[in-house]
C-alpha positions in Angstrom: 166.4 -218.0 15.8 165.5 -221.1 17.2 166.2 -219.9 20.9 163.2 -217.1 20.1 160.5 -219.4 19.3 159.7 -219.9 23.1 158.4 -216.7 24.4 157.0 -218.1 27.6 157.5 -221.4 29.5 156.4 -221.2 33.3 154.6 -223.5 35.9 151.5 -222.0 37.6 149.5 -223.3 40.4 145.6 -223.4 40.7 144.3 -221.4 43.8 146.5 -218.5 43.4 144.8 -215.3 43.9 145.8 -211.6 43.8 149.3 -212.6 43.6 149.2 -214.8 46.8 150.3 -218.4 46.1 148.5 -221.2 47.5 149.6 -223.2 50.7 149.4 -226.8 50.9 149.4 -229.6 53.7 149.8 -233.3 53.7 147.2 -235.5 51.7 146.1 -232.4 49.6 146.2 -232.4 45.6 148.3 -229.9 44.0 147.1 -228.9 40.4 148.3 -226.5 37.9 149.5 -226.1 34.4 152.5 -225.6 32.5 152.1 -222.6 30.1 154.0 -222.7 26.8 153.7 -219.8 24.3 155.5 -220.1 21.0 156.3 -217.1 18.5 156.3 -219.7 15.8 155.7 -223.4 15.0 158.2 -225.5 16.9 159.2 -229.1 17.0 158.9 -230.8 20.7 160.2 -234.0 21.8 158.9 -234.2 25.0 157.6 -232.2 28.2 158.3 -233.6 31.5 157.1 -232.6 34.9 158.8 -233.7 38.3 157.9 -232.5 41.8 160.2 -232.8 44.6 160.2 -232.2 48.5 163.4 -232.5 50.3 164.5 -231.8 53.8 168.5 -231.1 53.6 171.1 -230.1 56.3 174.5 -229.2 55.9 177.4 -227.6 57.7 181.2 -227.8 58.3 183.3 -227.8 61.2 187.1 -227.1 61.4 189.4 -229.3 63.7 193.0 -228.9 64.5 195.3 -231.9 64.9 198.7 -230.7 66.2 200.1 -227.0 66.0 200.0 -226.7 62.0 197.7 -229.2 60.6 194.0 -228.6 60.3 191.1 -230.2 58.6 187.5 -229.6 58.1 184.8 -232.1 58.7 181.7 -231.8 56.7 178.3 -233.0 57.9 175.4 -233.7 55.4 172.1 -235.2 55.5 169.1 -235.3 53.2 165.4 -237.1 53.2 163.0 -237.0 50.1 159.7 -236.5 51.3 157.8 -235.9 48.0 158.9 -237.5 44.5 156.6 -237.5 41.7 157.2 -237.8 37.7 154.7 -237.2 35.0 155.0 -237.0 31.2 152.8 -234.1 30.0 153.6 -234.5 26.1 155.4 -237.3 24.5 154.7 -238.5 20.6 153.6 -242.2 20.3 155.7 -242.7 17.6 159.0 -241.5 19.5 159.8 -238.9 17.2 158.8 -235.3 17.6 155.3 -233.2 17.7 155.1 -230.0 15.8 153.3 -227.3 18.0 151.7 -224.5 16.2 152.2 -220.8 17.2 150.4 -219.2 20.1 149.5 -220.4 23.7 149.6 -223.9 24.8 148.6 -225.3 28.3 149.2 -228.6 29.8 147.3 -229.6 32.8 148.9 -231.7 35.7 147.7 -233.0 39.2 149.2 -235.1 41.9 148.5 -236.1 45.5 150.9 -235.1 48.4 152.0 -237.8 51.0 149.4 -238.0 54.0 152.2 -236.4 56.4 154.8 -233.9 55.3 157.3 -231.4 57.0 156.7 -227.9 56.9 158.5 -225.5 54.6 161.7 -224.1 56.3 164.7 -222.0 55.6 167.5 -222.0 58.0 171.1 -221.5 58.7 172.2 -225.0 58.1 169.3 -226.6 56.5 166.1 -226.4 54.7 162.8 -228.0 53.8 162.0 -227.2 50.2 159.2 -228.2 47.7 159.3 -227.4 44.1 157.8 -228.3 40.7 160.1 -228.4 37.7 159.0 -228.8 34.0 161.6 -229.4 31.4 160.9 -229.1 27.5 162.8 -231.2 25.2 163.4 -230.1 21.6 165.9 -231.5 18.8 169.1 -229.8 18.4 168.2 -227.1 21.2 169.1 -227.1 24.8 166.4 -228.3 27.2 164.2 -225.4 28.6 163.3 -225.6 32.3 160.8 -223.7 34.4 160.4 -224.1 38.2 158.0 -223.2 40.6 158.5 -223.3 44.5 155.3 -224.3 46.7 154.9 -223.9 50.4 153.7 -226.6 52.7 152.5 -225.9 56.2 151.7 -229.2 58.3 148.7 -228.3 60.6 149.6 -228.1 64.5 146.5 -228.0 66.6 147.2 -226.7 70.1 143.6 -227.9 71.0 145.0 -231.0 72.5 145.3 -231.8 76.2 149.2 -232.0 76.2 149.3 -228.6 74.8 146.7 -227.2 76.8 148.2 -228.2 80.2 149.8 -225.6 82.3 153.7 -225.3 82.4 155.4 -224.4 85.5 159.0 -224.7 87.5 161.0 -223.3 90.0 164.7 -222.8 90.4 167.1 -221.1 92.9 170.6 -220.0 93.1 173.0 -218.8 95.9 174.4 -215.6 95.0 178.3 -215.3 95.5 180.8 -212.5 95.6 184.5 -213.4 95.9 183.9 -216.7 97.2 181.3 -215.3 99.8 177.8 -216.2 100.1 175.3 -213.1 99.5 172.0 -214.8 99.9 169.5 -217.1 98.0 167.7 -216.0 94.9 164.6 -217.9 93.8 162.4 -218.1 90.8 159.1 -219.7 90.2 157.2 -219.1 87.0 154.0 -220.6 85.3 152.1 -220.3 82.0 148.6 -221.6 81.5 149.2 -223.9 78.5 152.1 -225.1 76.3 150.7 -224.3 72.8 150.1 -221.0 71.6 149.9 -219.3 67.9 151.7 -216.3 66.3 149.8 -213.0 67.4 148.8 -214.6 70.8 149.6 -213.3 74.1 151.5 -215.3 76.9 150.6 -214.2 80.3 153.7 -215.0 82.6 153.1 -215.4 86.0 156.2 -215.4 88.2 157.5 -215.0 91.6 161.1 -213.5 92.2 162.3 -213.6 95.7 165.8 -211.8 96.2 167.4 -212.9 99.5 170.7 -211.4 98.3 172.2 -208.0 99.4 172.2 -206.6 95.6 169.2 -205.9 93.2 168.6 -208.3 90.6 166.6 -207.8 87.3 164.1 -210.3 86.0 163.4 -211.1 82.2 161.6 -213.3 80.0 161.9 -214.1 76.4 160.8 -216.6 73.7 163.7 -218.5 72.1 163.7 -220.3 68.8 166.0 -223.4 68.7 167.0 -225.0 65.3 168.6 -228.3 65.5 170.3 -230.0 62.6 171.1 -233.5 62.6 173.7 -235.5 60.4 175.7 -238.5 60.6 175.2 -238.8 64.7 176.2 -235.0 65.0 174.2 -232.1 66.0 174.4 -228.4 65.2 172.2 -225.8 66.8 171.3 -222.1 66.3 169.3 -219.9 68.6 167.7 -216.7 68.3 165.5 -214.5 70.8 162.1 -213.8 68.8 160.3 -211.8 71.7 161.3 -210.5 75.2 160.5 -208.4 78.0 162.2 -207.0 81.3 160.8 -206.5 84.6 161.5 -203.9 87.1 164.6 -204.5 89.4 163.8 -206.3 92.7 165.7 -205.0 95.8 167.6 -206.7 98.5 165.3 -208.8 100.6 162.2 -208.0 98.4 159.8 -210.1 96.4 158.4 -209.4 93.2 155.3 -210.9 91.5 154.2 -211.0 87.8 150.4 -211.6 87.5 150.2 -212.3 84.0 153.0 -210.0 82.4 152.3 -209.9 78.5 154.8 -211.4 76.1 153.3 -211.4 72.5 154.4 -214.1 70.1 155.4 -212.5 66.6 154.8 -214.1 63.2 157.2 -217.0 63.4 157.2 -220.5 61.9 155.5 -223.3 63.6 157.4 -225.8 65.6 159.0 -228.7 63.5 159.0 -231.9 65.8 158.8 -234.9 63.5 161.6 -234.5 60.8 164.6 -236.9 61.1 167.3 -234.3 60.0 165.9 -230.9 61.6 163.8 -229.7 64.3 162.5 -226.2 65.1 161.7 -225.8 68.9 160.6 -222.8 71.1 160.9 -222.2 75.0 159.9 -219.4 77.3 162.9 -218.6 79.2 162.6 -216.6 82.4 165.9 -215.4 84.0 167.2 -213.4 86.9 170.4 -211.3 86.3 172.2 -211.6 89.6 175.3 -209.3 89.9 178.6 -211.1 90.3 176.8 -214.4 89.7 175.8 -216.6 86.7 172.0 -215.8 85.6 169.3 -218.0 87.2 167.5 -219.6 84.3 164.1 -221.2 84.2 163.0 -222.7 80.9 159.4 -223.6 80.1 158.6 -225.6 76.8 156.6 -224.1 74.1 154.8 -225.3 70.8 153.9 -222.9 68.1 151.0 -224.2 66.4 149.0 -223.1 63.2 145.3 -224.0 64.6 144.5 -221.5 67.3 142.6 -222.1 70.5 139.2 -223.3 69.8 136.6 -220.5 71.2 133.9 -223.1 72.1 135.2 -226.6 72.6 137.8 -225.9 75.4 136.1 -222.8 76.8 134.8 -224.6 80.1 137.9 -226.5 80.8 140.2 -223.4 80.1 138.2 -221.2 82.3 138.4 -223.8 85.2 141.8 -224.5 84.6 142.8 -220.8 84.6 140.8 -220.2 87.9 142.6 -223.1 89.7 145.8 -221.9 88.0 145.4 -218.3 89.7 144.4 -219.9 93.1 147.4 -222.2 93.1 149.7 -219.0 92.9 148.0 -217.2 95.5 147.2 -214.2 93.4 143.6 -213.5 94.9 141.0 -212.1 92.6 140.9 -212.8 88.9 142.6 -210.0 87.1 140.6 -208.7 84.3 143.1 -208.9 81.9 146.8 -209.6 81.7 149.4 -206.7 82.5 150.4 -204.7 79.3 148.7 -204.7 76.0 146.4 -207.7 74.6 145.6 -208.1 71.0 142.6 -209.9 69.6 143.0 -212.4 66.9 139.7 -211.5 65.4 141.0 -208.0 64.6 144.4 -208.4 62.7 144.3 -204.6 62.1 144.8 -204.0 65.8 148.0 -205.8 65.5 149.3 -203.5 62.9 148.2 -200.1 64.5 150.4 -201.0 67.8 153.8 -199.2 68.0 156.8 -201.6 67.3 158.1 -203.4 70.3 161.9 -202.7 71.1 164.3 -205.1 69.4 164.9 -208.6 71.3 167.9 -208.8 73.6 170.9 -210.8 72.7 170.6 -214.5 73.3 173.2 -214.6 75.8 171.4 -212.1 78.0 168.6 -214.6 78.7 170.5 -217.8 79.4 172.7 -218.9 81.9 176.7 -218.3 81.4 177.3 -222.0 82.0 174.8 -222.9 79.5 176.3 -220.9 76.8 179.8 -222.2 77.6 178.4 -226.0 77.6 176.9 -225.1 73.9 180.5 -224.1 72.7 178.9 -221.0 71.2 180.6 -217.9 71.0 179.0 -214.6 72.7 176.5 -213.0 70.7 174.7 -210.4 69.6 173.0 -212.4 67.3 172.4 -210.9 64.1 168.9 -211.0 62.5 170.0 -213.5 60.0 167.7 -213.6 56.9 168.2 -217.3 56.9 166.6 -217.9 60.2 163.2 -217.9 58.5 161.5 -215.5 60.9 160.4 -214.0 57.6 159.9 -215.9 54.4 157.5 -218.5 53.2 156.0 -219.2 56.7 154.1 -216.0 56.5 151.6 -217.6 54.1 150.1 -219.8 56.6 149.2 -217.0 59.0 146.3 -216.1 56.9 145.6 -219.6 56.4 145.1 -220.5 59.9 145.2 -217.6 62.3 142.2 -215.8 61.2 139.8 -218.8 60.4 136.1 -217.8 61.5 134.4 -219.6 64.3 133.0 -223.0 63.6 129.1 -223.6 62.5 126.9 -224.0 65.5 126.0 -227.3 63.9 129.5 -228.5 64.5 129.6 -227.5 68.1 126.0 -228.8 69.0 126.3 -232.0 67.0 128.1 -233.8 69.9 125.7 -232.7 72.6 
């Protein structure tokens, strides 16, 4: 039959090894081949290729107007970031070409724009890149093959803005039945703003409990997905890593001298897309019985290029020393509290026991903030659309375990 003439029709990318697909970034060339295997001779009208990259968001909101009338408002927006077309086979005469049975390969190559958006899959939006080949044959429905590829835009944390320490302080009066029960204060600081997956954030904090009841400090890394369309915004939050401290009794003070909070394998920050953002923050909060939580938020940027082992060593050591002295922590600790992990030994990460599941998002944010966002109380399910798993993992092997630079690269500027 005519439909059985095509045995194989697929798109393959160059650079794939052992089943692992290549990862691209802006400015690189994407090359590959369209594989066509025929069981018998077949006439072909044309073979066309199209590459597309698109950021798309969509959500709906139900609104009521009166007691019995309700309507649904839809929000949608899309941005084309890659668009490439090519014809791989087309007869000059405008008729058809007869291909003999067997295997046929049609090569293709195209250049990506210099700046792109990292591949992303979220609850209300996505950033997707794909290559589609279409085989046109007379009197036969067109045959299509599709190949998705991943783009990871490098985010280098070795910049002054991302190496700067982050700090803040908050306080709240503990109240119970309209009576003041004392003042609770919180101060927190981290040594820099930029981190990469697998790194440990040493959290330095001071909790002063001037109330009459024990309080419980917590810390968490929170991912915020923001979708934008037609002037409206939709946000989705999830806790990706967390830790809980010991209760602080009435009239007592507690110090965190580098409590370790490890960043799991999550996607990098997306900050420069018109329709969606992915942001991270370290949220340190204190649970106060009878009062809304005391919350302090420090911004984070999750990058793909880890801290340079040579270029920023002197500056980072000096800033770390002054960082500790500013906090009156005395002698430099040998290591942060808790377990640490080495990026140079990825097997060390896999042999550690799994940490407990992150808490609900509502446990680490202030009650007033949650109400202001108009979100229902969690628990927040581990939604597969949250993209904490998926095409992002490809970039971890690409960037996290880069070998140190050559000596000539370091000494050339001396």
